[in-house]
C-alpha positions in Angstrom: 23.1 -68.2 -71.4 21.0 -68.5 -74.4 20.0 -65.3 -76.1 16.5 -64.0 -77.4 15.8 -62.1 -79.9 14.4 -58.3 -79.3 10.4 -58.3 -79.4 10.8 -54.8 -80.4 11.2 -55.5 -84.1 10.0 -57.5 -86.9 12.0 -60.6 -87.0 15.4 -60.5 -88.9 14.3 -57.2 -90.3 11.3 -59.0 -92.6 8.4 -57.6 -94.3 5.2 -57.8 -92.4 3.4 -61.1 -93.4 0.2 -60.9 -95.2 -3.2 -62.2 -93.7 -4.1 -65.9 -94.4 -6.7 -66.3 -97.1 -9.2 -69.2 -95.6 -10.6 -72.1 -97.9 -13.1 -74.7 -97.3 -11.2 -78.2 -96.9 -12.8 -81.4 -95.5 -14.3 -80.7 -92.1 -13.1 -77.2 -91.5 -10.6 -74.4 -93.5 -6.9 -74.5 -95.1 -4.8 -72.1 -95.6 -1.4 -71.2 -97.1 1.9 -69.4 -95.5 4.8 -68.8 -97.6 7.9 -68.6 -95.2 11.9 -68.4 -95.5 13.6 -71.4 -96.0 16.0 -70.0 -94.0 14.9 -67.2 -91.8 18.7 -65.3 -91.5 17.9 -64.9 -95.2 14.0 -63.7 -95.1 14.5 -62.1 -98.9 15.7 -66.1 -100.1 14.2 -69.3 -101.0 11.0 -70.1 -99.6 8.7 -73.0 -98.6 5.1 -73.2 -97.8 3.3 -74.3 -95.0 -0.3 -75.5 -94.7 -2.5 -74.3 -91.6 -6.1 -76.2 -91.2 -8.8 -74.1 -88.7 -10.7 -76.9 -86.8 -13.4 -74.4 -85.4 -14.6 -70.9 -85.4 -15.2 -69.1 -82.2 -18.8 -67.5 -81.3 -18.6 -64.3 -83.0 -20.0 -62.1 -79.6 -17.5 -64.0 -77.4 -14.3 -63.7 -80.0 -11.1 -63.3 -78.1 -8.9 -64.8 -81.2 -6.9 -67.3 -82.5 -5.7 -70.8 -80.1 -3.1 -72.1 -82.1 -2.3 -75.6 -81.4 0.5 -78.5 -81.9 0.1 -82.4 -81.1 3.9 -82.9 -80.9 6.1 -85.5 -82.5 8.2 -84.2 -83.9 6.9 -84.7 -87.6 3.3 -84.9 -86.3 1.2 -82.8 -88.6 -1.6 -80.5 -87.1 -3.6 -80.5 -90.1 -4.9 -84.0 -89.2 -5.2 -82.8 -85.5 -6.6 -79.6 -85.4 -10.7 -81.0 -86.0 -10.7 -84.2 -83.9 -9.0 -81.6 -81.3 -11.6 -79.0 -81.5 -14.4 -81.5 -81.2 -12.5 -82.7 -77.8 -12.1 -79.4 -76.1 -14.2 -77.7 -73.9 -17.0 -75.2 -75.5 -15.8 -73.4 -72.1 -12.6 -72.7 -74.6 -13.8 -73.3 -78.3 -16.7 -70.5 -77.7 -13.8 -67.8 -77.3 -11.1 -69.2 -79.8 -10.7 -69.8 -83.5 -8.8 -73.6 -83.3 -6.1 -73.5 -85.8 -2.8 -75.9 -86.4 -0.7 -76.6 -88.8 1.7 -78.9 -90.5 5.9 -77.7 -89.1 7.9 -77.9 -92.0 9.0 -80.8 -93.0 6.3 -82.1 -92.1 2.9 -83.4 -93.4 2.3 -81.4 -96.4 4.4 -78.4 -95.6 7.7 -79.5 -97.6 8.0 -82.6 -96.2 11.4 -84.6 -95.7 12.1 -87.3 -98.3 14.1 -89.8 -97.2 12.3 -92.6 -99.8 8.6 -94.0 -100.0 8.9 -97.6 -98.2 10.6 -98.1 -94.9 10.0 -101.5 -94.3 14.0 -102.3 -94.4 14.3 -100.0 -91.3 11.9 -101.5 -88.8 12.9 -105.7 -90.3 16.5 -104.5 -88.6 16.1 -105.7 -84.2 16.3 -102.2 -82.9 17.2 -104.0 -79.9 20.2 -106.4 -81.6 21.0 -109.5 -79.3 24.4 -110.1 -81.3 26.7 -108.8 -83.3 24.9 -110.2 -86.6 22.0 -108.4 -85.9 23.5 -105.4 -84.5 25.5 -104.7 -87.9 22.0 -105.1 -89.5 20.6 -102.4 -86.9 23.7 -100.1 -88.4 23.1 -100.8 -92.1 19.6 -100.3 -92.1 19.8 -96.7 -90.3 22.8 -95.8 -92.4 20.9 -96.4 -95.3 18.0 -94.5 -94.1 20.5 -91.5 -93.2 22.1 -91.7 -96.9 18.5 -91.7 -98.4 17.6 -88.4 -96.3 20.9 -86.7 -97.2 20.4 -88.1 -101.2 16.7 -86.5 -101.3 16.3 -84.0 -99.0 20.1 -82.5 -98.4 18.3 -78.5 -98.8 15.8 -79.3 -96.3 17.6 -81.2 -93.8 19.7 -77.9 -91.8 16.2 -76.3 -91.9 13.5 -77.8 -90.3 15.2 -77.1 -86.5 12.7 -76.2 -83.8 14.1 -73.2 -83.7 13.2 -72.6 -87.5 9.8 -73.6 -86.8 9.1 -71.3 -84.0 10.2 -68.9 -86.1 7.5 -69.6 -88.5 5.1 -69.9 -85.3 5.5 -65.9 -85.4 5.3 -65.1 -88.8 1.8 -67.1 -88.4 1.0 -65.7 -85.5 1.2 -62.3 -87.5 -0.6 -63.8 -90.5 -3.4 -64.9 -87.9 -4.0 -61.0 -87.0 -2.8 -61.8 -83.4 -0.2 -59.0 -81.7 -0.2 -61.9 -78.9 0.2 -65.7 -79.2 -1.8 -68.0 -77.3 -0.9 -71.4 -77.6 -1.4 -75.1 -76.5 1.0 -77.6 -77.4 1.2 -81.2 -76.6 4.9 -82.9 -75.8 7.2 -82.1 -78.3 4.6 -79.2 -79.1 5.8 -78.1 -75.6 9.1 -77.8 -76.4 8.3 -75.2 -79.2 6.4 -73.2 -76.9 8.8 -73.4 -74.6 11.6 -72.2 -77.2 9.0 -69.4 -78.4 8.5 -68.1 -74.9 12.4 -68.0 -74.8 12.5 -66.2 -78.0 9.7 -64.0 -77.9 8.7 -63.6 -74.6 6.7 -60.2 -74.9 4.6 -61.8 -77.7 3.0 -64.7 -75.6 -0.7 -64.0 -74.3 -1.5 -67.7 -72.7 0.2 -70.7 -73.0 0.0 -74.5 -72.0 2.0 -77.1 -72.3 0.8 -80.6 -72.0 3.1 -83.5 -71.4 6.2 -81.7 -71.5 9.9 -82.7 -72.5 12.9 -81.1 -70.6 15.7 -79.6 -72.7 17.8 -79.4 -70.0 18.6 -83.2 -70.2 21.3 -85.3 -72.1 20.3 -87.1 -74.0 21.3 -90.3 -72.5 19.3 -89.3 -69.7 16.2 -88.6 -71.6 16.2 -92.1 -73.9 16.4 -93.7 -70.6 13.9 -91.8 -68.4 11.8 -92.4 -71.2 12.3 -96.0 -71.6 10.9 -96.3 -68.0 8.3 -94.4 -68.3 7.1 -96.9 -70.9 8.5 -99.6 -68.6 6.3 -98.2 -65.7 3.5 -98.2 -68.3 3.7 -101.7 -69.3 3.5 -102.7 -65.7 0.7 -100.7 -65.1 -1.3 -102.9 -67.8 0.2 -106.1 -67.2 -1.1 -105.8 -63.4 -4.4 -105.0 -64.6 -4.4 -107.9 -66.8 -3.1 -110.1 -63.9 -5.9 -108.7 -62.0 -9.0 -108.6 -64.2 -10.5 -111.8 -65.1 -11.9 -109.8 -68.7 -8.7 -109.0 -70.2 -7.7 -110.8 -73.3 -4.1 -111.4 -72.1 -4.5 -112.5 -68.6 -2.8 -115.9 -68.2 -3.8 -116.9 -65.2 -2.9 -113.9 -63.4 0.5 -114.3 -65.3 0.8 -112.1 -68.4 4.2 -110.9 -67.6 5.8 -114.2 -68.2 3.4 -114.8 -71.4 4.7 -111.1 -72.9 8.4 -112.6 -72.0 7.5 -115.9 -73.7 5.7 -113.9 -77.3 8.7 -111.5 -77.1 11.3 -114.0 -77.6 9.2 -116.4 -79.9 8.6 -113.2 -82.4 13.2 -112.4 -81.7 13.7 -116.1 -83.1 11.0 -115.9 -85.7 8.5 -113.2 -86.8 4.9 -114.1 -87.1 3.7 -114.1 -90.9 0.9 -112.9 -92.0 0.4 -113.0 -95.8 3.5 -110.6 -97.0 4.1 -109.3 -94.0 5.7 -109.9 -90.5 5.7 -108.9 -87.4 9.5 -108.6 -86.1 10.5 -107.4 -82.7 11.2 -104.0 -83.4 7.3 -103.9 -85.1 6.1 -105.6 -81.6 8.2 -103.3 -79.4 5.9 -100.2 -81.0 3.5 -101.6 -81.3 3.2 -102.3 -77.6 4.4 -99.0 -76.8 1.9 -97.4 -79.1 -0.8 -99.2 -77.5 0.4 -97.7 -74.1 0.1 -94.1 -75.3 -3.9 -94.2 -74.2 -3.6 -95.6 -70.9 -6.1 -97.6 -69.1 -8.7 -96.8 -72.0 -6.2 -98.9 -74.6 -5.8 -101.6 -72.1 -8.4 -104.2 -73.4 -7.5 -103.7 -77.5 -3.7 -104.2 -76.9 -4.9 -107.1 -74.6 -6.9 -108.6 -77.9 -4.2 -107.8 -80.3 -1.4 -109.6 -77.9 -3.8 -112.5 -77.5 -4.3 -113.0 -80.9 -0.5 -112.7 -82.1 0.1 -115.5 -79.9 -2.5 -117.3 -81.9 -0.7 -116.8 -85.1 -2.7 -113.6 -85.9 -0.4 -110.5 -86.1 -2.7 -108.0 -87.5 -3.7 -106.4 -84.8 -0.3 -105.3 -83.6 0.9 -104.4 -87.1 -2.5 -102.2 -87.5 -1.1 -100.4 -84.4 2.5 -100.3 -85.2 1.7 -99.1 -89.1 -0.7 -96.1 -87.8 2.5 -95.2 -85.2 4.8 -94.8 -87.8 2.3 -93.9 -91.2 2.7 -96.8 -93.4 -0.3 -97.1 -95.5 -2.1 -100.6 -96.9 0.1 -100.3 -100.2 3.6 -100.4 -98.1 4.2 -96.4 -98.7 4.9 -94.4 -95.5 3.4 -91.2 -94.8 6.4 -88.1 -94.3 5.9 -88.5 -90.3 8.7 -90.8 -89.4 10.9 -89.6 -92.0 10.2 -85.7 -90.5 10.4 -87.4 -86.4 14.2 -88.6 -87.3 15.0 -85.7 -89.3 13.8 -83.2 -86.8 15.5 -85.0 -84.1 19.1 -85.1 -85.4 18.6 -81.7 -86.8 18.0 -80.6 -83.0 20.3 -82.5 -81.2 22.4 -83.3 -79.1 23.3 -86.5 -81.2 25.3 -89.3 -80.0 28.7 -90.7 -82.4 28.2 -93.8 -83.5 30.4 -95.9 -80.4 28.5 -93.5 -78.0 25.3 -94.9 -79.1 26.4 -98.3 -79.2 27.4 -98.1 -75.2 24.1 -96.0 -74.5 22.3 -99.1 -75.7 24.0 -101.3 -73.4 23.5 -98.9 -70.7 20.0 -98.7 -71.6 19.4 -102.5 -71.7 20.1 -102.6 -68.2 17.9 -99.4 -66.7 15.2 -100.0 -68.5 14.7 -103.7 -69.6 11.5 -103.6 -71.3 12.3 -100.8 -73.6 15.7 -99.1 -72.9 17.7 -100.3 -76.0 15.1 -100.4 -78.4 14.7 -96.9 -77.6 18.4 -96.1 -78.4 18.1 -98.4 -81.4 15.6 -96.2 -83.2 17.6 -92.8 -83.0 20.8 -94.6 -84.5 20.4 -92.8 -87.9 21.2 -89.5 -86.1 24.9 -91.3 -85.9 25.1 -90.9 -89.2 23.6 -88.0 -90.1 24.6 -85.6 -92.5 23.6 -82.0 -91.7 25.1 -81.0 -87.9 23.0 -80.1 -85.0 21.8 -76.9 -84.0 22.3 -77.9 -80.4 26.0 -79.8 -79.6 25.0 -79.9 -76.1 21.8 -79.3 -74.1 20.2 -76.4 -72.6 17.7 -75.1 -70.3 15.2 -72.8 -71.7 14.6 -69.7 -69.5 11.5 -67.3 -70.7 12.4 -63.9 -68.8 10.2 -61.7 -69.2 7.0 -64.1 -70.8 3.8 -64.0 -69.0 3.2 -67.5 -66.6 3.0 -70.5 -68.7 0.9 -73.5 -67.5 2.8 -76.6 -67.6 1.0 -79.6 -67.5 2.7 -83.0 -66.2 0.6 -86.3 -65.6 1.7 -89.3 -62.9 1.6 -92.3 -64.9 2.7 -90.8 -68.2 4.8 -93.2 -70.1 6.4 -90.8 -73.1 6.9 -88.0 -70.8 7.6 -88.6 -67.4 6.0 -86.2 -64.6 9.4 -85.3 -63.5 10.0 -83.8 -67.4 7.1 -81.4 -66.1 8.5 -80.1 -63.4 11.9 -79.7 -64.8 10.2 -77.4 -67.3 8.3 -75.4 -65.3 11.0 -74.6 -63.0 13.8 -73.8 -65.6 11.3 -71.3 -67.5 11.6 -69.1 -64.8 7.4 -68.3 -65.2 6.5 -71.8 -65.4 3.0 -73.1 -63.2 2.9 -76.9 -62.7 -0.1 -78.8 -63.0 0.1 -82.2 -61.7 -2.9 -84.9 -63.2 -3.6 -88.0 -61.9 -3.7 -90.2 -65.2 -2.1 -93.2 -67.2 -2.3 -92.0 -70.9 0.4 -89.5 -72.8 -1.0 -85.5 -72.1 -4.3 -85.0 -70.4 -5.9 -81.9 -71.4 -8.2 -83.5 -74.4 -10.8 -85.5 -73.0 -9.2 -85.5 -69.5 -10.7 -84.4 -65.8 -13.1 -81.8 -66.0 -11.2 -80.2 -63.0 -8.6 -79.4 -65.8 -10.9 -78.0 -68.2 -12.1 -76.0 -66.0 -8.4 -75.1 -65.5 -7.8 -74.4 -68.8 -10.4 -72.5 -69.8 -9.8 -69.9 -66.8 -6.5 -69.4 -67.7 -7.0 -69.2 -71.8 -10.1 -67.2 -71.8 -9.5 -64.9 -68.6 -5.8 -65.1 -67.8 -6.8 -67.0 -64.5 -3.1 -68.4 -63.5 -3.5 -71.4 -61.6 -1.1 -71.7 -58.1 2.3 -73.8 -58.8 2.0 -77.1 -58.0 -2.3 -77.8 -58.4 -3.2 -81.1 -58.9 -5.9 -82.3 -60.4 
């Protein structure tokens, strides 16, 4: 069984954390928090984390701070906090300052450096059809891993989720909170679950939306996620087949049209100026377009129609936003952080096991399975050993009840993952929400907003198995 730290002592003997000093920035406030590069050596080398506050509570109602994490791994919270604060109901924001941060290795918090241009990485077909494409994929992913190692050797072993959880506890202290009130989305649910395991007595309230199930093997997680995106694609194509206003309807046969487009791009990428839309860019744009559920169907349909007419700019824009590619071809740290943290956490597969899994995933999840495995190939060439060599359950013994939200047709984190995490925590309370988007709380149904406000503000715990 995995152990937890003793909540009765300051973490690993470190000194008390100084309060944050806030300064105005953009639409909110910003601060910096100094943390150890290695928490096992609190007096050693340090790094800085950037923290942002999106809104302030009503002074007459204020309970404390609600800490948010948008997911990823690799997503910067400072870009997320102001929009999230606007989407959360007043029944929550009246009572809490809304705060997030760029986790170590991401955004402006000592970001991982794997180079500035990853066009070479995405030019390789992540779902190769032949030996030549397989060699190209492996060469590109090996190059990416090598660049990360050469440029960020000091950081790579120290950007694990466990290290970030220790940062979270320092941030809690710097915010002046005796206990943590936390809202995590997608990968942010993993951070929350780990925090509750490591510091169970320091949790005031915790909501985890779109959960990751850490007990699953690499093989199961990759395939089940790809199957989730496959179901989401089926929902989109069914919508187009039945809706005459869908720009990609094709007389009720959008699946056939999509298969034709994918085969065409696989043979010859579609050019636009100095850019091309190849199979990896198409698959990533297609998956990214499904994150918003039905609300994103119209835009996705128009982009697919334009691409088949020879204009890939719409899909390239979605791809660019998803992987963090700027118009000048320079990439934000997001993708490098996503891969680096994933590899640092583990478990990871050796190259032969990854090849076998790719073949298996192509059969189990025909639309996205091979691609999902191929995108993770850099971990097979990674220099730093992973924290977790095998998956394991996360138990939060001694914590207050934790609310885990799962969406019925979530493309990226299947409902069964939320069910699994809620059960293994030991203190989880599952709330299932009907929907097709990735996560539900921000902009979701009123019943979920009311439930969240009652829990976060008044600590009214919903019944396990509640449906919304």
